[in-house]
C-alpha positions, 0 to 999 in steps of 0.5 A: 208210215214214214215216207222216204221221199218226205224229208224234214226240210219239206215238212219245215217249207209246208209248216212256214207255208200255212203259218203264213196262209194262217197270217193272212186269214188273221190280218184278212179278218182284223181288217174286216172288223177295222177299216171302213165299209167300203175299201178298194178291191181291185187296180187296174194293170196300173194300179189305179183303184177301179172297183170297190167293196167290202173289206170281207174280199180281204178273206177270198185270197186265203181262204182260196189258197188255204183250199189250194194248199192243203189239196197240194198235202193231201196229193204230197201225204195221201197220194201214193206217189205212183199215181203222180203225173211224173214229167218224165219215165222213171228209170227202175231205181230212181223213183225215190229221187223224183218223188222227192224232186217233186216233193220239193217242188210242190212244197216250194210251191206251196211256200209261194202261195203262203208267201204270196198270199200274204203279201197281198193281204197286208197290201190289199190292206194297205190299198197298193194297186201298184205294188200287188202288179209287182207282187203277182209278177214277182210271185209268176216268175218264181213259180215258173222258176219252180216248176222248170227247176222241178221238171229238169230235176226230175228229168236228170235223176229219172235217168240211171248214172 
């Protein structure tokens, strides 16, 4: 059953997000084999090491984000869009435009999760606490931009022209 609000672009973005997540999982598993039995697993806000643990912790973020992306994919592909919590009332005849905006927001968030997870896994492997903080800040800013853009697009496209 084709869903007209899910475009090929959405599917490509979603696939790329999963490629990043699978790469993160592979990197974490390789790290579990190659890295020493104890690595830095936590850093303070300045990037200084303040916790040590097993390299197995490298696998936590990729698995959590894989579950998060999976949840978003299920919502996008299996849930009726009428059940989505859209940010505005949709005028009759404008549904496809708003559903496409929500689909874009979901898939871009999935890709951001995938890229962030890949970057964080690599940086955690490298034990670079300062870069972890920068990556997190950039991720939060980009995530905010996508959500705000998605809300504004939904509001604009929900109105009759």
